[in-house]
C-alpha positions in Angstrom: 95.8 94.8 -258.0 97.9 92.0 -256.8 100.7 90.1 -258.6 98.2 87.4 -259.1 96.1 90.0 -261.6 98.9 89.2 -264.0 99.7 85.5 -264.1 98.5 83.8 -267.1 94.7 82.5 -266.6 92.6 79.3 -267.6 88.6 80.2 -269.1 87.1 81.9 -265.7 83.9 78.8 -266.2 83.6 76.5 -269.2 80.1 76.3 -267.5 77.0 79.0 -268.2 73.5 80.0 -267.4 71.4 81.3 -269.6 68.3 83.0 -270.0 65.2 79.9 -270.6 62.3 81.9 -272.5 64.2 82.6 -275.2 64.9 79.0 -275.8 60.8 79.3 -277.2 61.1 82.1 -279.9 61.8 79.9 -282.6 59.1 78.2 -284.1 59.9 77.6 -287.7 63.4 76.5 -287.4 65.6 78.4 -289.1 69.1 79.9 -288.9 70.4 83.4 -290.0 73.8 83.7 -290.6 74.8 87.2 -289.5 78.7 87.0 -289.9 80.7 88.8 -292.7 82.8 85.7 -293.9 85.9 86.2 -293.8 88.8 85.7 -296.4 92.3 87.6 -298.1 91.7 91.0 -299.4 88.6 91.8 -297.6 87.6 95.2 -296.3 89.2 95.8 -292.6 89.2 99.2 -291.0 92.3 101.4 -291.7 93.3 100.9 -288.0 93.8 97.3 -288.3 96.3 94.9 -290.4 94.7 92.9 -293.5 93.7 89.2 -293.5 95.4 86.5 -294.7 95.5 83.1 -295.5 98.9 80.8 -296.1 99.8 77.6 -296.6 101.6 75.9 -294.0 101.7 72.7 -295.2 100.8 71.4 -298.1 101.3 67.3 -299.6 104.3 68.4 -302.4 105.7 70.7 -299.6 105.8 67.7 -297.4 107.1 65.0 -300.1 110.0 67.2 -301.1 111.2 67.5 -298.1 110.7 64.5 -296.9 108.6 65.2 -293.4 105.9 62.6 -291.5 103.9 61.2 -292.6 106.4 61.0 -296.3 108.8 60.0 -293.6 107.4 56.1 -293.2 105.7 54.0 -295.4 102.7 55.6 -296.8 101.4 53.3 -299.6 98.2 55.4 -299.6 99.9 58.6 -300.5 98.3 59.7 -296.8 99.0 63.6 -296.6 97.2 66.4 -295.1 96.9 70.2 -295.7 97.5 73.1 -292.9 97.9 76.5 -293.0 98.5 80.3 -291.3 96.1 83.0 -290.4 97.0 86.1 -290.0 94.4 88.1 -288.5 93.6 91.4 -286.2 90.4 89.9 -284.0 88.6 93.3 -285.1 87.5 92.1 -289.1 84.2 91.2 -290.4 82.1 90.5 -288.1 83.7 90.4 -284.6 82.4 91.2 -280.8 85.1 94.0 -278.7 86.1 92.4 -275.6 86.2 95.7 -272.3 90.0 95.5 -272.5 89.6 96.8 -276.2 88.6 100.9 -275.2 90.9 103.1 -273.0 91.1 106.2 -272.0 93.0 109.4 -269.4 96.5 110.0 -269.0 96.8 105.8 -267.6 95.6 104.6 -270.6 92.9 102.9 -268.7 90.2 100.0 -269.9 86.7 98.8 -268.2 87.2 98.5 -264.6 90.0 100.5 -264.0 93.3 98.9 -265.3 96.2 100.7 -267.2 97.1 99.7 -270.5 100.5 101.2 -268.7 100.9 98.3 -265.8 98.2 95.7 -267.6 99.3 95.3 -271.1 101.7 92.6 -272.0 104.1 91.3 -275.1 101.7 88.4 -275.6 98.3 91.0 -275.1 96.1 91.8 -272.4 96.4 90.4 -268.6 93.0 91.8 -267.7 89.1 91.7 -269.6 90.5 90.3 -272.7 88.3 87.6 -274.7 88.5 84.6 -272.1 86.3 86.2 -270.5 83.6 87.1 -273.0 80.9 84.3 -272.3 79.0 82.7 -275.1 75.4 84.8 -275.3 72.2 83.0 -275.7 69.3 85.2 -275.3 66.4 87.6 -277.1 67.9 88.5 -279.6 66.2 92.4 -281.6 67.1 93.8 -284.8 65.9 97.5 -285.3 65.8 98.7 -288.3 66.0 102.3 -288.6 66.1 102.7 -292.6 62.6 100.8 -292.6 61.0 102.8 -289.4 62.4 106.3 -291.2 61.6 105.2 -294.6 64.3 105.2 -296.7 66.3 102.4 -297.8 69.0 103.3 -296.1 70.5 105.7 -293.8 72.6 109.0 -295.3 76.2 109.7 -294.6 77.0 110.3 -290.6 73.1 110.4 -290.3 73.3 109.6 -286.3 70.9 107.3 -284.7 69.5 108.8 -281.3 66.7 107.6 -279.2 64.0 109.4 -281.1 65.0 106.6 -283.8 65.5 103.7 -281.7 62.1 104.3 -280.2 60.5 105.3 -283.8 61.1 101.6 -284.8 60.3 99.9 -281.7 56.4 101.4 -282.0 56.9 100.5 -285.5 58.2 96.9 -285.3 56.2 96.3 -282.4 59.3 95.6 -280.0 59.6 96.6 -276.2 63.5 96.5 -275.5 64.5 94.4 -272.1 67.2 94.1 -270.0 69.5 90.9 -271.1 68.4 91.2 -274.7 71.0 91.7 -277.2 70.1 94.5 -279.8 71.2 94.8 -283.6 70.7 97.9 -285.3 70.8 98.3 -288.6 71.2 101.0 -290.6 71.1 99.7 -293.9 75.4 99.6 -294.6 75.4 96.3 -294.9 73.4 96.9 -298.3 76.8 97.4 -299.8 78.8 94.1 -298.4 81.8 93.8 -299.8 82.8 96.6 -301.8 86.1 98.3 -300.0 85.6 102.2 -301.0 82.3 101.6 -298.9 83.1 100.2 -296.5 86.4 102.2 -295.6 83.9 105.7 -296.3 84.9 107.8 -292.8 81.1 108.6 -292.9 79.1 106.5 -292.0 76.2 106.9 -290.3 75.4 105.2 -287.0 74.7 105.2 -282.8 74.7 108.7 -281.0 75.8 109.1 -278.2 72.3 110.2 -276.6 71.2 106.6 -278.4 74.4 104.9 -276.5 72.7 106.4 -273.6 68.8 105.5 -274.0 70.0 101.7 -274.6 72.3 101.4 -272.1 69.7 102.8 -269.3 67.6 99.4 -270.5 70.4 97.0 -269.8 71.4 94.9 -273.1 74.2 91.9 -272.8 75.5 93.7 -276.5 74.7 95.9 -278.7 75.4 95.1 -282.3 75.0 97.3 -285.8 75.4 96.5 -289.6 78.5 99.0 -290.0 82.0 99.6 -289.1 82.0 100.8 -285.7 78.6 100.7 -284.7 78.4 104.8 -283.9 77.7 107.9 -286.3 81.2 108.5 -288.1 82.5 111.3 -288.1 82.3 111.3 -284.4 79.3 114.9 -283.7 80.8 115.3 -279.8 83.8 118.1 -279.5 87.0 116.3 -278.9 85.0 112.5 -278.5 86.3 110.3 -281.3 84.5 107.1 -280.3 81.8 108.4 -277.4 79.9 105.6 -278.1 82.3 103.3 -277.7 83.9 104.5 -274.7 80.6 105.1 -273.4 79.8 101.6 -274.1 82.5 99.2 -273.4 85.2 102.0 -271.3 82.4 103.7 -268.9 79.5 100.3 -269.2 81.0 97.4 -270.3 78.9 96.4 -272.6 80.5 94.5 -275.4 79.8 95.6 -278.9 79.6 93.5 -282.3 80.2 94.7 -285.3 80.2 94.3 -289.0 76.5 92.7 -288.4 75.3 91.0 -291.3 71.3 92.3 -291.2 69.9 92.9 -294.3 68.3 89.1 -294.8 66.3 89.5 -291.7 65.1 93.1 -293.0 64.3 91.3 -296.0 61.9 88.7 -294.3 60.3 91.2 -291.6 62.3 89.3 -289.1 62.5 91.8 -285.4 62.6 89.4 -282.5 64.6 85.7 -282.8 66.6 83.3 -280.4 70.4 85.1 -280.5 73.4 82.8 -280.2 77.0 83.9 -280.5 80.5 82.1 -278.9 83.6 84.2 -278.9 86.3 82.8 -279.3 88.7 82.4 -275.3 91.8 83.7 -276.9 93.8 84.8 -273.5 95.3 88.5 -274.3 93.0 89.3 -277.2 91.0 92.4 -277.7 87.9 91.0 -279.1 87.2 88.0 -281.2 85.9 86.8 -284.6 82.4 85.8 -284.2 79.3 84.2 -286.2 76.2 84.9 -284.8 73.0 83.3 -285.4 69.2 84.4 -285.2 67.6 81.7 -284.8 63.7 82.0 -285.7 
């Protein structure tokens, strides 16, 4: 590594190539919003700070302080309102950047960059949210509860290769390299119930299922639960083995808290998937509003 690796960066590029074949998937002209929405008091994973919105400028406040636009001629009584949003980039529907997960004695993330050397006071100096390209590709939604004949999976029920394959067969899907794979557990049926959302026992992807998906080569994997993977972990000594394998070792970003209930209700399995992360320098992820276009 050189000192230039730690210098402030512009975005690597503003022009991206995307596969053209998925562009032909939409035939109905319908968009499904797969995001959670964001508001003060919304459920957020216990490890992260709460989402807050606070008014910063108001007509009354600026009038009282004689601030612009009240400091000069203003016959129209023109004004504006602005706010401060305080949040983690891991609130609600979000994508994890590759600097999000570390392991080992040197706290290294994907690519071998150590937090001891590449984490500054203004965030990660490598593989931050600015390196997350917009995603426009074929999306597939694997409805695991429907494949197993239930309305939702049980707490701490793992989703392995067998369950993923069963869903593919039921839905007539063949996963392809470059797909955005979204996994439905049924967990978001209860959104935004804080007690349900903060449950420590959640169904999710197992390391077996993660390895099978990784072998196919998706550009991103998402799910409708807090951390994509089954919790508590069923791998001894590994708090989040799926995160460590997919993000840290394989370089595959993850999208969490994806709302898939409308797709499931309408029996939509394949679509054009669009997701554009915010290129915030130093951030370990980004709030996103994924879209499924059919």
